[in-house]
N, C-alpha and C positions, 0 to 999 in steps of 0.2 A: 488548567489541568498539567501536571507535569508527567510525562511519559518518556520512554526511552524509544528514540525513531534510528533505526538502522545504527544501533550501537552509540547514538550519541544522546546525551540529554534534550528534551524537546519540551516548550511551553505551548500546548496544544489550546488556541484560542477560539477554535470555531465550536459546532456542537458538539454532541458526544460520540457520534458514530464513527464507523471507520470510513463510509463516504464524505463525511463532514472533513476528516483529516485529509483523504485525497484532494478534495478541493482545495483545502487550506494550503497544500504544498504543491498545487499545480499538476497533478497527476490523476486527476479525475478523467481525462479524456484519453488516457493510455492504456495499454494491454498491461495489468499488473497483476502480480501474484502477492497476497498479503498474509503474513502470519501473524498471530497476537499469541505472545506467551507460547509459542513455539507450535502453534495449531494453525492450520491453514483455514482461512476464510473465503469461501466460494463468493465469486463475484455477486450472486444473487442474493447474498447475504450482507454486501458491504452496508446496504442502507439502516438495516435492523441489528447490527451488531455494534452495542455499545462498549466504550472503552472506559477504564477506570483509572484512577489515580496510579501511576506505578508501574502501570502494563508498559511491556516490550513490544514493538510493533517494527516488522520488518516489512518494508516494501521493495519489491524486485519489480523492476521496468522491462517489459522483454522487447529485445530488439526486433525490429521488422526482419521478417525472413522473406527472401525472394529467390525463387527458384533458379535463376540466372546466375546468382552467386555462388552455385555450386556447379555449374557447368563451364568446363574449360573450354578455350578456343572458341 
């Protein structure tokens, strides 16, 4: 299925859900924010949100946060 992934054309070869796409691109074990056609898809819905031909998907990987990174000295 052809989709647009983070602004680039992408041929999605896995199953049809957001969770399948995350597995395909290696982001299934990371903290991510997903938007499908501009709508946020909560993590609880990744496995039951189906993608369709031509959708636009944005995958935003969250950087780890460490309290020590904000403390000086």
